[in-house]
C-alpha positions as CSV (number, residue, x, y, z in Angstrom):
1,X,56.9,-10.7,-21.5
2,X,57.5,-13.8,-23.8
3,X,60.3,-16.0,-23.4
4,X,60.7,-18.8,-26.3
5,X,63.6,-21.0,-27.6
6,X,62.6,-23.4,-30.1
7,X,62.4,-26.5,-30.5
8,X,65.2,-26.3,-33.5
9,X,67.2,-24.0,-31.9
10,X,67.3,-26.4,-28.4
11,X,69.1,-29.1,-31.0
12,X,71.5,-26.9,-32.3
13,X,72.2,-26.3,-28.9
14,X,72.4,-29.0,-27.6
15,X,74.6,-30.2,-30.6
16,X,77.2,-27.1,-30.7
17,X,78.8,-26.5,-26.3
18,X,79.5,-23.5,-27.6
19,X,76.0,-22.0,-27.8
20,X,74.5,-24.0,-24.9
21,X,72.7,-22.0,-23.5
22,X,71.5,-19.5,-26.3
23,X,72.0,-16.2,-26.6
24,X,69.4,-13.8,-25.0
25,X,68.1,-11.4,-27.8
26,X,65.4,-8.8,-26.5
27,X,61.8,-8.2,-29.0
28,X,60.2,-5.1,-28.6
29,X,57.4,-4.6,-30.4
30,X,54.1,-4.2,-31.2
31,X,51.8,-6.8,-29.9
32,X,48.3,-4.6,-29.6
33,X,45.8,-2.4,-31.1
34,X,45.2,-2.3,-35.2
35,X,49.1,-2.7,-35.9
36,X,49.6,-5.6,-33.2
37,X,49.7,-8.2,-36.3
38,X,52.5,-6.3,-37.5
39,X,55.0,-6.7,-34.5
40,X,53.4,-10.8,-34.6
41,X,54.7,-10.7,-38.1
42,X,58.2,-9.6,-36.7
43,X,58.1,-12.1,-34.3
44,X,57.6,-14.9,-36.2
45,X,59.6,-13.7,-39.0
46,X,62.3,-13.5,-36.4
47,X,62.2,-17.0,-35.4
48,X,61.8,-18.7,-38.4
49,X,65.1,-16.8,-39.6
50,X,67.1,-17.7,-37.0
51,X,66.2,-21.3,-36.7
52,X,66.9,-21.6,-40.4
53,X,70.1,-19.5,-39.5
54,X,71.3,-22.6,-37.4
55,X,72.0,-20.5,-34.0
56,X,71.2,-21.0,-30.6
57,X,69.1,-18.2,-29.4
58,X,66.4,-16.8,-27.0
59,X,63.8,-14.4,-27.6
60,X,62.3,-11.9,-25.3
61,X,59.6,-10.6,-26.0
62,X,57.7,-7.8,-24.9
63,X,54.6,-5.3,-26.2
64,X,55.7,-1.6,-26.5
65,X,52.2,-0.9,-27.0
66,X,53.4,1.3,-30.3
67,X,53.9,3.7,-27.1
68,X,57.4,5.4,-26.6
69,X,57.9,5.8,-23.3
70,X,56.6,2.1,-22.5
71,X,59.1,1.1,-25.3
72,X,62.1,3.2,-23.6
73,X,61.0,1.0,-20.0
74,X,60.8,-2.1,-21.8
75,X,64.3,-1.8,-23.4
76,X,65.4,-0.1,-19.8
77,X,64.5,-3.6,-18.1
78,X,66.1,-5.5,-20.9
79,X,69.4,-3.6,-20.8
80,X,69.7,-2.8,-16.8
81,X,67.9,-6.3,-15.7
82,X,68.0,-8.7,-18.0
83,X,71.4,-7.7,-19.1
84,X,70.5,-8.4,-22.9
85,X,73.4,-7.0,-25.5
86,X,71.1,-7.5,-28.5
87,X,67.6,-6.0,-29.4
88,X,65.7,-6.0,-32.8
89,X,62.1,-5.7,-33.1
90,X,60.6,-2.4,-33.6
91,X,57.8,-1.6,-35.9
92,X,57.2,2.3,-35.4
93,X,59.3,5.2,-35.7
94,X,58.7,7.2,-33.2
95,X,59.2,4.3,-30.8
96,X,63.0,3.6,-32.5
97,X,63.6,6.9,-31.7
98,X,63.3,6.4,-28.2
99,X,64.2,3.0,-27.4
100,X,67.8,2.7,-29.7
101,X,69.4,5.8,-28.3
102,X,68.7,4.0,-24.7
103,X,70.2,0.6,-26.2
104,X,73.2,2.3,-28.0
105,X,74.4,4.5,-24.9
106,X,74.2,1.4,-23.1
107,X,76.3,-0.3,-25.5
108,X,74.1,-2.7,-26.6
109,X,73.3,-3.6,-30.2
110,X,69.9,-2.9,-32.2
111,X,69.6,-4.6,-35.5
112,X,65.7,-2.9,-37.2
113,X,64.0,-5.3,-38.9
114,X,61.5,-2.1,-40.0
115,X,61.5,1.0,-38.3
116,X,64.4,3.3,-39.6
117,X,63.8,6.9,-39.1
118,X,66.2,9.1,-40.9
119,X,67.6,11.1,-37.7
120,X,70.0,7.5,-36.9
121,X,70.9,7.0,-40.5
122,X,72.6,10.5,-41.3
123,X,74.6,12.3,-38.0
124,X,73.4,10.1,-35.9
125,X,74.1,6.7,-37.1
126,X,76.9,4.5,-35.2
127,X,78.5,1.3,-34.9
128,X,76.3,-0.8,-33.1
129,X,73.2,0.1,-34.9
130,X,72.3,-1.7,-38.3
131,X,68.7,-1.4,-40.0
132,X,67.5,-4.8,-42.5
133,X,65.0,-3.3,-43.8
134,X,65.5,0.1,-46.1
135,X,65.3,3.5,-44.6
136,X,62.1,5.0,-44.3
137,X,62.8,7.6,-47.7
138,X,64.4,5.3,-49.6
139,X,61.2,3.2,-49.4
140,X,58.9,5.8,-51.0
141,X,61.5,7.0,-53.0
142,X,60.6,3.9,-54.9
143,X,57.1,5.0,-55.2
144,X,57.6,8.4,-56.0
145,X,60.0,7.0,-58.7
146,X,57.4,4.7,-60.2
147,X,54.5,7.8,-60.1
148,X,56.8,9.7,-62.1
149,X,57.4,6.8,-65.1
150,X,53.8,6.8,-65.5
151,X,53.6,9.5,-66.6
152,X,52.0,11.7,-63.3
153,X,52.7,15.3,-62.5
154,X,50.7,16.6,-60.0
155,X,50.2,14.3,-56.7
156,X,48.1,14.3,-53.3
157,X,50.5,12.3,-50.5
158,X,48.9,11.7,-47.1
159,X,51.0,10.2,-44.1
160,X,50.6,9.9,-39.6
161,X,52.3,13.2,-38.5
162,X,55.0,11.4,-37.0
163,X,58.9,10.9,-38.1
164,X,58.3,7.9,-40.6
165,X,55.2,9.6,-41.9
166,X,57.6,12.9,-42.8
167,X,60.1,10.8,-44.2
168,X,57.4,9.1,-46.4
169,X,56.3,12.4,-48.2
170,X,60.0,13.8,-48.2
171,X,60.8,10.6,-50.0
172,X,58.3,10.4,-52.0
173,X,58.7,13.9,-53.4
174,X,62.6,13.9,-54.1
175,X,61.9,11.1,-56.7
176,X,59.0,12.4,-58.2
177,X,59.5,15.9,-59.2
178,X,56.2,17.0,-59.3
179,X,53.9,19.2,-58.2
180,X,52.7,17.6,-54.9
181,X,49.8,18.8,-51.3
182,X,50.8,17.1,-48.4
183,X,48.3,16.3,-46.4
184,X,49.4,14.7,-42.2
185,X,46.9,12.3,-40.5
186,X,46.5,11.2,-37.2
187,X,49.1,8.7,-36.2
188,X,45.7,7.1,-34.5
189,X,42.8,8.1,-37.0
190,X,40.7,5.6,-38.3
191,X,38.8,8.2,-40.4
192,X,39.5,9.9,-43.2
193,X,36.3,11.8,-44.4
194,X,38.0,14.9,-44.3
195,X,40.7,13.7,-46.2
196,X,38.8,12.5,-49.0
197,X,36.7,15.9,-49.7
198,X,40.3,17.4,-49.6
199,X,42.1,14.7,-52.6
200,X,38.6,15.1,-54.4
201,X,39.4,19.1,-54.2
202,X,42.6,18.9,-55.4
203,X,41.5,16.3,-58.3
204,X,45.1,15.5,-58.2
205,X,46.4,13.0,-61.2
206,X,47.6,10.3,-58.9
207,X,47.5,9.1,-54.8
208,X,50.2,8.0,-52.6
209,X,49.4,7.6,-49.2
210,X,51.6,5.8,-46.2
211,X,49.1,4.6,-43.2
212,X,50.5,1.1,-42.3
213,X,48.7,-1.9,-40.4
214,X,44.8,-0.8,-39.5
215,X,44.8,2.6,-40.8
216,X,46.1,1.3,-44.0
217,X,43.1,-0.8,-44.4
218,X,40.9,1.7,-43.2
219,X,42.2,4.0,-45.9
220,X,42.1,1.8,-48.9
221,X,38.3,1.0,-47.4
222,X,37.2,4.5,-47.9
223,X,39.0,5.5,-50.8
224,X,36.8,3.2,-52.9
225,X,33.5,3.8,-50.7
226,X,33.9,7.7,-51.4
227,X,34.1,6.6,-54.7
228,X,38.1,7.3,-55.8
229,X,39.5,4.4,-56.6
230,X,38.2,4.5,-59.9
231,X,39.2,8.3,-61.2
232,X,42.3,8.7,-59.1
233,X,45.1,5.7,-59.6
234,X,47.2,5.3,-56.2
235,X,50.6,4.4,-55.8
236,X,51.9,2.6,-52.4
237,X,55.0,1.6,-51.5
238,X,54.6,-1.4,-49.4
239,X,53.2,-0.8,-45.9
240,X,50.3,0.0,-47.5
241,X,49.6,-2.5,-49.2
242,X,51.2,-5.9,-46.8
243,X,48.9,-9.0,-47.5
244,X,47.1,-8.7,-44.2
245,X,45.9,-5.4,-45.9
246,X,44.7,-6.9,-49.1
247,X,42.7,-9.4,-47.6
248,X,40.8,-7.4,-45.1
249,X,40.1,-5.1,-48.8
250,X,39.7,-7.3,-50.8
251,X,38.8,-6.8,-55.0
252,X,38.5,-2.8,-54.3
253,X,42.7,-3.4,-54.1
254,X,42.8,-4.4,-57.7
255,X,44.4,-2.4,-59.8
256,X,46.5,0.2,-57.0
257,X,50.7,-0.4,-58.4
258,X,53.1,-0.9,-56.0
259,X,56.7,-0.9,-54.8
260,X,58.7,-2.7,-53.2
261,X,61.9,-4.7,-52.2
262,X,60.5,-7.8,-52.0
263,X,57.2,-9.5,-53.4
264,X,56.5,-12.9,-52.3
265,X,57.1,-14.4,-56.4
266,X,60.7,-13.4,-56.6
267,X,62.8,-16.7,-57.9
268,X,65.2,-17.2,-55.6
269,X,66.5,-20.1,-53.3
270,X,66.0,-17.9,-50.3
271,X,63.2,-16.1,-50.3
272,X,61.0,-19.6,-52.0
273,X,62.9,-21.0,-48.6
274,X,61.1,-18.5,-46.1
275,X,57.4,-18.9,-48.3
276,X,57.4,-22.7,-47.4
277,X,59.0,-22.1,-43.7
278,X,56.2,-19.6,-43.4
279,X,53.0,-21.6,-45.0
280,X,54.0,-25.1,-42.2
281,X,54.8,-23.3,-39.7
282,X,51.2,-20.5,-40.2
283,X,49.2,-21.4,-42.9
284,X,46.6,-19.5,-42.1
285,X,48.3,-16.4,-42.2
286,X,49.2,-15.0,-44.9
287,X,53.7,-13.3,-45.2
288,X,54.0,-9.9,-45.2
289,X,57.7,-7.7,-45.6
290,X,57.0,-7.4,-42.4
291,X,57.8,-10.6,-41.9
292,X,60.1,-11.1,-44.9
293,X,62.2,-8.2,-43.2
294,X,62.3,-10.1,-39.9
295,X,63.1,-13.2,-41.3
296,X,66.3,-11.5,-43.1
297,X,66.9,-9.9,-39.7
298,X,66.9,-13.5,-37.9
299,X,69.5,-15.2,-40.8
300,X,71.7,-12.2,-40.2
301,X,72.1,-12.1,-36.6
302,X,72.0,-16.0,-37.0
303,X,74.7,-16.2,-39.1
304,X,76.4,-13.6,-36.7
305,X,75.8,-15.2,-33.9
306,X,77.9,-18.5,-35.5
307,X,80.3,-16.3,-37.3
308,X,81.3,-15.0,-33.8
309,X,81.4,-17.7,-31.5
310,X,78.2,-17.0,-29.2
311,X,80.4,-16.1,-26.3
312,X,78.4,-12.5,-25.7
313,X,81.8,-10.5,-27.2
314,X,79.7,-7.6,-27.6
315,X,82.4,-6.2,-30.4
316,X,82.7,-9.4,-32.3
317,X,78.9,-9.8,-32.7
318,X,78.9,-6.3,-34.2
319,X,81.8,-6.9,-36.8
320,X,79.9,-10.3,-38.3
321,X,76.7,-8.8,-38.0
322,X,78.6,-5.8,-40.5
323,X,79.9,-8.4,-42.5
324,X,76.1,-9.4,-43.7
325,X,77.4,-13.0,-44.9
326,X,73.9,-14.3,-45.4
327,X,71.5,-15.1,-48.1
328,X,69.1,-12.6,-48.4
329,X,65.4,-13.5,-49.4
330,X,65.4,-10.1,-51.7
331,X,68.4,-11.0,-53.5
332,X,71.0,-8.6,-54.0
333,X,71.5,-7.0,-50.2
334,X,74.2,-5.1,-48.7
335,X,75.5,-2.1,-46.4
336,X,76.2,1.3,-47.1
337,X,78.7,3.5,-45.3
338,X,75.1,4.2,-42.8
339,X,74.9,0.8,-42.2
340,X,71.7,1.1,-43.6
341,X,70.4,-2.0,-47.2
342,X,71.9,-0.8,-50.8
343,X,69.5,-2.8,-52.4
344,X,67.1,-2.6,-55.6
345,X,63.6,-1.6,-55.6
346,X,60.5,-2.9,-58.0
347,X,57.5,-1.8,-59.9
348,X,54.1,-3.9,-58.7
349,X,50.6,-4.4,-60.0
350,X,47.1,-5.7,-57.7
351,X,45.9,-8.0,-59.9
352,X,42.6,-10.4,-59.4
353,X,43.7,-13.5,-59.2
354,X,40.9,-16.8,-60.0
355,X,38.9,-15.7,-58.0
356,X,38.0,-11.9,-58.1
357,X,40.8,-11.2,-55.2
358,X,43.7,-9.2,-54.4
359,X,47.1,-11.0,-55.7
360,X,50.5,-9.1,-56.0
361,X,52.6,-9.4,-59.2
362,X,56.2,-7.8,-59.5
363,X,56.3,-6.6,-62.8
364,X,59.9,-4.9,-63.4
365,X,63.1,-3.3,-61.1
366,X,62.7,0.8,-61.0
367,X,66.0,0.9,-59.2
368,X,69.2,-1.2,-58.4
369,X,71.4,-1.0,-55.7
370,X,70.2,2.1,-54.0
371,X,71.0,3.6,-50.6
372,X,69.9,6.6,-49.3
373,X,70.5,10.1,-48.9
374,X,71.9,10.6,-45.6
375,X,74.8,7.5,-46.0
376,X,77.3,10.9,-46.8
377,X,76.3,13.1,-43.4
378,X,77.2,9.5,-41.3
379,X,80.7,9.7,-40.0
380,X,82.2,6.6,-38.2
């Protein structure tokens, strides 16, 4: 277990007696295995966002190992032994689906910097559950819209066989509207030779795939090695081409089309401040959307702590989070009726920089002020 009380936060605590001890925030995230860097991005983004907010805080960080049972055990310890009433940090939807109900049943607040499975967006929505990133389907609806805009009518869509993977393919199909062959891969799979053969056999006009972390690195490398990158175009949502994946894959990723809610070239003050803060704190680690989403989560939580007075009143904190009085790094941001984001989506191109390495360039806005399809089923 890791506890972080940053120097900046300590200075704020000394200056403002109401925050003398700093609000304790439980961070349950994935810090081990091929996807461990995703949790590191979330932990570090949260820290920077909270520091920028001016709130005093203490992060209690634990690794869920990408395992729902471990996540529940960690949550139980934080909630019942540590007395923590504010949780965040989960990367994967299968962990979120197990942990979030546990937290809500205990009267705590959960603010998601990433995972947002469809069941928790509709009938199982809750006043103490907030999502800062996106609803899982919405993330991939943008890719479907981009593929349709580019004129493709047949696709192969691949994703791991768990809730986020199912949401990914459903989201892509919803906006694509064409013929889609669905292929579900293993949650820990790293060899995609069989899938490459199926793609070659189907000969689609475009491929969509959702494989975050180490799986995304493996998939893109094997796609290029199979000779498919030059013959079957690929449209990806942001987790499948994050900055760490692109750094690992290198020039093989050039030419891929992406979709995102944020990119490092965004020209707003909050984004520029975040990019500068990240570069100063982590000069050798590229900033991904996981870090960006967590930074926004830190800004939101921090603004709510300041507004609520930092006295441990869960109801006051819930109301302050719902108000969402912070400047998002993505620009336009608001909570919908299910407390998931209403935001804009953009098409990007992966181009070669001066050295031939991939860089992500924002091209155009393809969806504006979009919420999610499950909000209509949320009754709070």
